[in-house]
Structure formats: C-alpha cells, structure tokens
N, CA, C and O of each residue as an XYZ file, in Angstrom:
616
protein
N       0.837     -1.176      0.000
C       0.000      0.000      0.000
C       0.887      1.246      0.000
O       1.832      1.343      0.783
N       0.583      2.175     -0.862
C       1.373      3.392     -0.995
C       0.917      4.414      0.047
O      -0.279      4.652      0.216
N       1.899      5.023      0.752
C       1.604      6.031      1.768
C       1.404      7.375      1.084
O       2.218      7.767      0.248
N       0.317      8.100      1.428
C       0.111      9.423      0.825
C       1.262     10.366      1.163
O       1.820     10.328      2.259
N       1.599     11.207      0.200
C       2.710     12.141      0.356
C       2.514     13.042      1.577
O       3.476     13.327      2.291
N       1.291     13.488      1.824
C       1.038     14.367      2.969
C       1.313     13.653      4.292
O       1.756     14.288      5.249
N       1.061     12.359      4.361
C       1.334     11.601      5.584
C       2.838     11.489      5.824
O       3.294     11.560      6.965
N       3.600     11.315      4.756
C       5.050     11.229      4.880
C       5.608     12.566      5.367
O       6.474     12.598      6.241
N       5.116     13.658      4.809
C       5.588     14.981      5.223
C       5.212     15.245      6.673
O       6.019     15.783      7.431
N       3.997     14.875      7.072
C       3.582     15.061      8.466
C       4.483     14.265      9.398
O       4.874     14.765     10.453
N       4.815     13.044      9.029
C       5.712     12.228      9.837
C       7.088     12.882      9.946
O       7.681     12.916     11.024
N       7.594     13.404      8.823
C       8.885     14.099      8.849
C       8.834     15.327      9.747
O       9.783     15.602     10.482
N       7.738     16.060      9.692
C       7.595     17.238     10.548
C       7.585     16.850     12.020
O       8.208     17.521     12.844
N       6.893     15.787     12.351
C       6.840     15.343     13.747
C       8.211     14.897     14.233
O       8.603     15.200     15.359
N       8.936     14.183     13.393
C      10.293     13.759     13.761
C      11.186     14.981     13.924
O      11.951     15.076     14.884
N      11.086     15.913     12.983
C      11.894     17.128     13.047
C      11.572     17.941     14.292
O      12.479     18.447     14.953
N      10.299     18.071     14.615
C       9.891     18.857     15.780
C      10.381     18.220     17.078
O      10.645     18.921     18.055
N      10.502     16.906     17.088
C      10.940     16.232     18.306
C      12.458     16.279     18.493
O      12.967     15.983     19.574
N      13.158     16.647     17.451
C      14.618     16.716     17.506
C      15.059     18.167     17.590
O      15.284     18.800     16.559
N      15.183     18.690     18.759
C      15.513     20.092     18.954
C      16.877     20.491     18.423
O      17.128     21.676     18.206
N      17.761     19.531     18.209
C      19.111     19.875     17.794
C      19.270     20.003     16.280
O      20.337     20.393     15.806
N      18.230     19.683     15.520
C      18.323     19.788     14.069
C      18.369     21.261     13.691
O      17.579     22.063     14.188
N      19.289     21.609     12.817
C      19.453     23.011     12.419
C      18.843     23.240     11.048
O      18.782     22.341     10.209
N      18.401     24.449     10.851
C      17.829     24.837      9.573
C      18.929     24.961      8.530
O      20.039     25.399      8.835
N      18.615     24.572      7.298
C      19.556     24.747      6.196
C      19.277     26.042      5.428
O      20.003     26.378      4.493
N      18.228     26.768      5.822
C      17.874     28.005      5.134
C      18.978     29.038      5.338
O      19.368     29.323      6.470
N      19.474     29.592      4.247
C      20.616     30.516      4.306
C      20.227     31.987      4.245
O      21.063     32.848      4.521
N      18.981     32.299      3.892
C      18.626     33.689      3.642
C      17.462     34.198      4.507
O      16.699     35.060      4.073
N      17.331     33.677      5.699
C      16.314     34.173      6.619
C      16.795     35.507      7.193
O      17.951     35.637      7.594
N      15.902     36.490      7.228
C      16.213     37.799      7.789
C      14.992     38.262      8.580
O      14.020     38.758      8.009
N      15.055     38.095      9.892
C      13.907     38.434     10.735
C      13.635     39.928     10.813
O      12.604     40.338     11.347
N      14.545     40.755     10.288
C      14.323     42.203     10.286
C      13.708     42.686      8.965
O      13.368     43.862      8.836
N      13.565     41.796      7.998
C      13.029     42.183      6.686
C      11.581     42.632      6.810
O      10.796     42.060      7.567
N      11.250     43.658      6.056
C       9.885     44.182      6.022
C       9.151     43.587      4.825
O       9.720     43.412      3.748
N       7.877     43.280      5.041
C       7.053     42.781      3.942
C       6.766     43.952      3.005
O       6.487     45.056      3.472
N       6.830     43.731      1.685
C       6.552     44.824      0.750
C       5.112     45.333      0.870
O       4.215     44.620      1.319
N       4.927     46.567      0.460
C       3.575     47.119      0.385
C       2.789     46.337     -0.670
O       3.371     45.668     -1.525
N       1.476     46.431     -0.596
C       0.604     45.766     -1.556
C      -0.129     46.853     -2.338
O      -0.729     47.758     -1.759
N      -0.067     46.745     -3.656
C      -0.754     47.690     -4.533
C      -1.332     46.907     -5.703
O      -0.622     46.126     -6.337
N      -2.602     47.107     -5.990
C      -3.256     46.422     -7.106
C      -3.100     44.903     -7.020
O      -2.823     44.242     -8.021
N      -3.280     44.360     -5.814
C      -3.220     42.912     -5.566
C      -1.863     42.294     -5.916
O      -1.787     41.154     -6.374
N      -0.799     43.064     -5.692
C       0.549     42.530     -5.890
C       1.503     43.224     -4.936
O       1.280     44.364     -4.528
N       2.576     42.513     -4.585
C       3.608     43.126     -3.772
C       4.320     44.206     -4.592
O       4.492     44.070     -5.803
N       4.718     45.254     -3.927
C       5.539     46.286     -4.546
C       6.991     45.877     -4.288
O       7.560     46.175     -3.238
N       7.565     45.198     -5.257
C       8.938     44.690     -5.160
C       9.838     45.671     -5.896
O       9.542     46.069     -7.022
N      10.925     46.054     -5.263
C      11.785     47.095     -5.846
C      13.174     46.604     -6.227
O      13.945     47.352     -6.828
N      13.511     45.359     -5.890
C      14.875     44.888     -6.145
C      14.880     43.562     -6.893
O      13.978     42.733     -6.770
N      15.936     43.410     -7.670
C      16.210     42.151     -8.352
C      17.297     41.418     -7.575
O      18.237     42.042     -7.085
N      17.177     40.110     -7.462
C      18.193     39.326     -6.771
C      19.433     39.190     -7.645
O      19.340     39.007     -8.858
N      20.596     39.283     -7.004
C      21.866     39.045     -7.688
C      22.321     37.605     -7.529
O      23.323     37.197     -8.117
N      21.588     36.835     -6.737
C      21.959     35.461     -6.413
C      21.166     34.490     -7.290
O      19.938     34.438     -7.212
N      21.862     33.730     -8.113
C      21.203     32.775     -9.004
C      20.457     31.686     -8.235
O      19.560     31.053     -8.793
N      20.804     31.455     -6.975
C      20.143     30.436     -6.164
C      18.819     30.922     -5.573
O      17.979     30.106     -5.195
N      18.622     32.246     -5.488
C      17.448     32.821     -4.824
C      16.160     32.304     -5.475
O      15.861     32.596     -6.633
N      15.417     31.533     -4.695
C      14.156     30.969     -5.149
C      14.288     29.643     -5.868
O      13.344     28.853     -5.884
N      15.439     29.383     -6.462
C      15.637     28.169     -7.247
C      16.240     27.026     -6.434
O      16.262     25.886     -6.900
N      16.720     27.307     -5.251
C      17.400     26.324     -4.413
C      16.678     26.271     -3.069
O      16.320     27.314     -2.521
N      16.463     25.085     -2.537
C      15.713     24.939     -1.289
C      16.396     25.605     -0.098
O      15.733     25.903      0.895
N      17.689     25.841     -0.173
C      18.376     26.532      0.914
C      18.276     28.056      0.794
O      18.631     28.777      1.727
N      17.797     28.542     -0.345
C      17.645     29.975     -0.607
C      16.233     30.279     -1.119
O      16.076     30.840     -2.204
N      15.206     29.912     -0.346
C      13.831     30.118     -0.831
C      13.438     31.594     -0.797
O      14.138     32.428     -0.223
N      12.330     31.887     -1.409
C      11.738     33.220     -1.325
C      10.932     33.220     -0.034
O       9.879     32.587      0.052
N      11.431     33.933      0.966
C      10.838     33.941      2.304
C       9.778     35.034      2.386
O      10.100     36.218      2.486
N       8.518     34.627      2.341
C       7.415     35.589      2.347
C       7.015     36.023      3.749
O       6.275     36.994      3.903
N       7.488     35.325      4.766
C       7.125     35.690      6.139
C       5.810     35.061      6.535
O       5.057     34.577      5.690
N       5.543     35.073      7.818
C       4.357     34.405      8.342
C       3.371     35.415      8.898
O       3.709     36.199      9.784
N       2.172     35.397      8.386
C       1.063     36.164      8.955
C       0.160     35.169      9.674
O       0.073     35.161     10.902
N      -0.490     34.355      8.908
C      -1.204     33.176      9.382
C      -1.505     32.317      8.162
O      -1.362     32.768      7.025
N      -1.912     31.103      8.398
C      -2.067     30.174      7.289
C      -3.195     30.554      6.332
O      -3.190     30.124      5.179
N      -4.155     31.347      6.786
C      -5.228     31.781      5.895
C      -4.769     32.876      4.944
O      -5.288     32.982      3.833
N      -3.807     33.688      5.357
C      -3.308     34.778      4.519
C      -2.207     34.304      3.580
O      -1.955     34.943      2.558
N      -1.550     33.203      3.905
C      -0.417     32.728      3.108
C      -0.735     32.602      1.608
O       0.079     33.042      0.797
N      -1.868     32.029      1.202
C      -2.140     31.953     -0.243
C      -2.237     33.329     -0.908
O      -1.851     33.484     -2.067
N      -2.746     34.320     -0.187
C      -2.810     35.675     -0.745
C      -1.406     36.234     -0.939
O      -1.128     36.876     -1.952
N      -0.519     35.992      0.029
C       0.856     36.478     -0.102
C       1.563     35.838     -1.288
O       2.327     36.498     -1.992
N       1.307     34.555     -1.509
C       1.884     33.865     -2.672
C       1.364     34.521     -3.951
O       2.140     34.785     -4.869
N       0.068     34.784     -4.017
C      -0.515     35.429     -5.199
C       0.050     36.835     -5.381
O       0.359     37.235     -6.503
N       0.189     37.591     -4.285
C       0.762     38.945     -4.386
C       2.172     38.895     -4.962
O       2.555     39.753     -5.758
N       2.945     37.883     -4.555
C       4.306     37.743     -5.070
C       4.293     37.470     -6.572
O       4.938     38.180     -7.343
N       3.553     36.433     -6.985
C       3.554     36.073     -8.401
C       2.876     37.134     -9.269
O       3.236     37.290    -10.436
N       1.917     37.855     -8.731
C       1.263     38.926     -9.491
C       2.221     40.064     -9.816
O       1.969     40.827    -10.749
N       3.304     40.194     -9.075
C       4.289     41.258     -9.311
C       5.302     40.886    -10.387
O       6.076     41.737    -10.826
N       5.307     39.624    -10.820
C       6.317     39.147    -11.764
C       5.782     39.017    -13.182
O       4.589     38.805    -13.398
N       6.687     39.149    -14.140
C       6.402     38.810    -15.533
C       7.569     37.983    -16.047
O       8.612     37.872    -15.403
N       7.361     37.399    -17.239
C       8.497     36.753    -17.888
C       9.325     37.843    -18.572
O       9.007     39.027    -18.466
N      10.370     37.443    -19.262
C      11.277     38.420    -19.903
C      10.575     39.251    -20.981
O      11.060     40.321    -21.348
N       9.432     38.765    -21.494
C       8.682     39.481    -22.531
C       7.574     40.357    -21.955
O       6.807     40.959    -22.708
N       7.482     40.435    -20.630
C       6.459     41.263    -20.003
C       5.116     40.584    -19.807
O       4.144     41.239    -19.430
N       5.043     39.278    -20.058
C       3.794     38.540    -19.897
C       3.640     38.040    -18.464
O       4.621     37.669    -17.820
N       2.415     38.034    -17.975
C       2.151     37.486    -16.643
C       2.558     36.026    -16.603
O       2.531     35.332    -17.619
N       2.936     35.569    -15.415
C       3.348     34.175    -15.264
C       2.191     33.346    -14.733
O       1.333     33.847    -14.006
N       2.179     32.078    -15.101
C       1.210     31.122    -14.571
C       1.951     30.253    -13.569
O       3.055     29.783    -13.843
N       1.344     30.041    -12.410
C       2.023     29.263    -11.377
C       1.070     28.241    -10.774
O      -0.147     28.428    -10.746
N       1.664     27.156    -10.292
C       0.891     26.089     -9.662
C       1.748     25.443     -8.583
O       2.909     25.106     -8.816
N       1.172     25.275     -7.414
C       1.882     24.563     -6.346
C       1.909     23.088     -6.711
O       0.868     22.478     -6.956
N       3.114     22.519     -6.745
C       3.234     21.119     -7.161
C       3.645     20.186     -6.027
O       3.434     18.976     -6.108
N       4.233     20.746     -4.971
C       4.585     19.887     -3.840
C       4.976     20.713     -2.629
O       5.218     21.917     -2.717
N       5.028     20.040     -1.515
C       5.531     20.588     -0.261
C       6.732     19.736      0.109
O       6.692     18.510      0.006
N       7.797     20.391      0.538
C       9.011     19.628      0.820
C       9.827     20.287      1.917
O       9.444     21.305      2.493
N      10.931     19.686      2.174
C      12.053     20.292      2.866
C      11.726     20.813      4.264
O      11.874     22.012      4.505
N      11.291     19.971      5.188
C      10.964     20.450      6.540
C      12.168     21.090      7.223
O      13.309     20.672      7.022
N      11.896     22.101      8.025
C      12.936     22.808      8.762
C      12.359     23.279     10.088
O      11.149     23.476     10.193
N      13.199     23.465     11.104
C      12.686     23.937     12.387
C      12.204     25.382     12.274
O      12.828     26.205     11.605
N      11.084     25.678     12.938
C      10.539     27.038     12.916
C       9.792     27.311     14.209
O       9.038     26.467     14.692
N      10.005     28.485     14.760
C       9.287     28.895     15.967
C       7.922     29.482     15.627
O       7.158     29.825     16.530
N       7.608     29.601     14.356
C       6.374     30.230     13.929
C       5.216     29.262     13.751
O       4.126     29.675     13.357
N       5.427     27.991     14.032
C       4.350     27.010     13.923
C       4.161     26.314     15.263
O       5.078     26.255     16.082
N       2.978     25.797     15.469
C       2.667     25.111     16.728
C       3.502     23.846     16.917
O       3.848     23.487     18.042
N       3.822     23.175     15.814
C       4.587     21.932     15.942
C       6.093     22.151     15.890
O       6.864     21.203     16.040
N       6.518     23.400     15.679
C       7.952     23.696     15.713
C       8.693     23.434     14.422
O       9.923     23.391     14.411
N       7.956     23.257     13.324
C       8.595     23.003     12.036
C       7.753     23.603     10.923
O       6.533     23.716     11.036
N       8.421     23.982      9.855
C       7.754     24.485      8.661
C       8.211     23.700      7.454
O       9.114     22.868      7.548
N       7.592     23.963      6.329
C       7.976     23.326      5.076
C       8.023     24.390      3.979
O       7.487     25.488      4.129
N       8.662     24.044      2.902
C       8.688     24.908      1.731
C       7.627     24.434      0.749
O       7.315     23.245      0.672
N       7.080     25.383      0.003
C       6.154     25.051     -1.076
C       6.904     25.209     -2.386
O       7.605     26.199     -2.597
N       6.753     24.227     -3.264
C       7.412     24.260     -4.558
C       6.355     24.603     -5.611
O       5.328     23.935     -5.731
N       6.638     25.659     -6.362
C       5.724     26.113     -7.411
C       6.371     25.918     -8.769
O       7.558     26.181     -8.962
N       5.559     25.449     -9.702
C       5.999     25.352    -11.086
C       5.430     26.569    -11.814
O       4.225     26.818    -11.785
N       6.306     27.310    -12.457
C       5.907     28.511    -13.164
C       6.049     28.239    -14.649
O       7.097     27.796    -15.118
N       4.972     28.513    -15.386
C       4.996     28.362    -16.831
C       5.182     29.742    -17.440
O       4.374     30.647    -17.231
N       6.251     29.881    -18.188
C       6.539     31.143    -18.847
C       5.889     31.151    -20.231
O       5.410     30.120    -20.703
N       5.876     32.303    -20.869
C       5.177     32.482    -22.139
C       5.623     31.485    -23.209
O       4.807     31.048    -24.020
N       6.888     31.127    -23.220
C       7.387     30.190    -24.227
C       7.181     28.731    -23.805
O       7.810     27.822    -24.348
N       6.289     28.524    -22.826
C       5.968     27.205    -22.260
C       7.127     26.569    -21.513
O       7.061     25.394    -21.149
N       8.189     27.333    -21.281
C       9.276     26.845    -20.443
C       8.763     26.807    -19.006
O       8.052     27.713    -18.572
N       9.122     25.769    -18.280
C       8.688     25.623    -16.892
C       9.894     25.693    -15.973
O      10.933     25.090    -16.240
N       9.742     26.440    -14.886
C      10.778     26.517    -13.865
C      10.120     26.285    -12.512
O       8.912     26.466    -12.358
N      10.922     25.885    -11.539
C      10.428     25.663    -10.179
C      11.028     26.701     -9.246
O      12.215     27.016     -9.324
N      10.184     27.230     -8.357
C      10.647     28.141     -7.325
C      10.209     27.610     -5.968
O       9.121     27.052     -5.825
N      11.076     27.792     -4.970
C      10.794     27.407     -3.594
C      10.328     28.638     -2.826
O      11.013     29.660     -2.797
N       9.144     28.530     -2.198
C       8.615     29.629     -1.390
C       8.458     29.170      0.052
O       8.069     28.034      0.322
N       8.765     30.069      0.963
C       8.685     29.799      2.394
C       7.674     30.779      2.986
O       7.898     31.990      2.974
N       6.569     30.259      3.502
C       5.543     31.136      4.076
C       5.723     31.333      5.576
O       4.903     31.997      6.211
N       6.783     30.767      6.157
C       6.967     30.824      7.604
C       8.033     31.822      8.053
O       7.859     32.495      9.069
N       9.122     31.923      7.314
C      10.234     32.773      7.743
C      10.285     34.038      6.895
O       9.787     34.074      5.770
N      10.898     35.071      7.460
C      11.032     36.351      6.761
C      12.342     36.410      5.985
O      13.315     35.728      6.306
N      12.333     37.239      4.967
C      13.521     37.517      4.184
C      13.199     38.646      3.222
O      12.031     38.973      3.009
N      14.213     39.230      2.653
C      13.996     40.293      1.673
C      13.339     39.670      0.446
O      13.852     38.699     -0.110
N      12.212     40.223      0.029
C      11.479     39.703     -1.124
C      11.947     40.461     -2.360
O      11.783     41.676     -2.468
N      12.536     39.709     -3.287
C      13.101     40.291     -4.503
C      12.608     39.529     -5.724
O      11.961     38.488     -5.609
N      12.922     40.061     -6.876
C      12.604     39.403     -8.138
C      13.701     38.381     -8.442
O      14.873     38.747     -8.532
N      13.337     37.106     -8.600
C      14.357     36.098     -8.903
C      14.877     36.227    -10.343
O      14.212     36.792    -11.212
N      16.071     35.692    -10.569
C      16.666     35.688    -11.912
C      15.711     35.023    -12.900
O      15.035     34.049    -12.569
N      15.667     35.560    -14.106
C      14.822     34.993    -15.152
C      13.446     35.628    -15.222
O      12.653     35.291    -16.101
N      13.151     36.539    -14.311
C      11.850     37.213    -14.283
C      12.062     38.720    -14.333
O      13.169     39.215    -14.122
N      10.997     39.427    -14.611
C      10.976     40.885    -14.576
C       9.865     41.311    -13.617
O       8.999     40.515    -13.252
N       9.908     42.562    -13.224
C       8.855     43.115    -12.382
C       7.863     43.860    -13.248
O       8.242     44.543    -14.200
N       6.574     43.724    -12.908
C       5.563     44.507    -13.612
C       5.841     45.968    -13.348
O       6.226     46.333    -12.237
N       5.657     46.798    -14.331
C       5.945     48.226    -14.185
C       5.181     48.852    -13.025
O       5.747     49.647    -12.274
N       3.904     48.508    -12.866
C       3.134     49.098    -11.759
C       3.572     48.578    -10.400
O       3.173     49.135     -9.377
N       4.391     47.515    -10.360
C       4.865     46.975     -9.080
C       6.096     47.714     -8.592
O       6.512     47.516     -7.451
N       6.687     48.553     -9.414
C       7.903     49.255     -9.040
C       7.533     50.644     -8.523
O       6.780     51.372     -9.172
N       8.052     51.003     -7.376
C       7.818     52.335     -6.813
C       9.012     53.199     -7.167
O      10.157     52.782     -6.992
N       8.752     54.403     -7.666
C       9.849     55.320     -8.009
C      10.179     56.211     -6.840
O      11.075     57.049     -6.935
C-alpha cells in the first residue's frame, strides 16, 4: 500500500519537531526584513536578486514571512502577481509539492515546510521556485523574471 505524500511529510515534521538539535539549512532568513507594500493585488517589489540560487534552491527560498495560514495563499498570489516573464507577460504558477521540513518557531509543531511552485513562462518553459511562508527575508525578483511596471515604486 502506498503512503500518501502528505502523511510522509507530516511524519517528517513530527520527527523534526521532536529533535531540537536539528538546524535549519535556510541561508537567507532575515527576521528584520519588512514585507513589501501591496498595490493592485501585488507586492511592490523594488529589487532584483543578484543570487542565481534565490528561489531556485531549497536553501535559498523566497521567504514571504508568516502572517497566518489563511493569509499565506494571498501572499503567494501577491508575489507572483508582481512578476512577468522576460517578454512582459504574466506568469502562470501552480503549487506542485511541499518539501524540505525545517525547524521554525512560527508554527505550533515547531517546524515548517517549503512550497514548490511550477511557473509556466510564455514560451511554455517551466521553472520551479521554492517559497517559504513561515520565515522572513527580503522579497526580490528572482533571476529569469521581470517586475511589472506598476509593481515598481519610483
């Protein structure tokens, strides 16, 4: 009998939460980072990342910060609504998996996970980005994307 993926992740989270000595592999957490303003249902992002790993590597996820689990999907939408592909077209995104448990003080069980999104660009090229809804970090535009003009504040 095949175990559902969500059950495996829950088991990993419980094991991780019970092991206080496990350290996070996240390299870009910044608890002093401010969440961007929201305008026209998108984050106002003003910077491009210089790090090719930002968002593309599980150790360097896009850290959206934690409000509560009901607001998290809106924050994900605000992030993707601020991005375009290199041709200025809106991106299509879909959550494809949850992975990579890590210790977190922002959850009741003491652990968080990353969400993996598949983004389809205008030329049907697909890329994966790792998003973290639990920890804070500077929210920037990842390599390979552009910012919508209305998302940039002058």
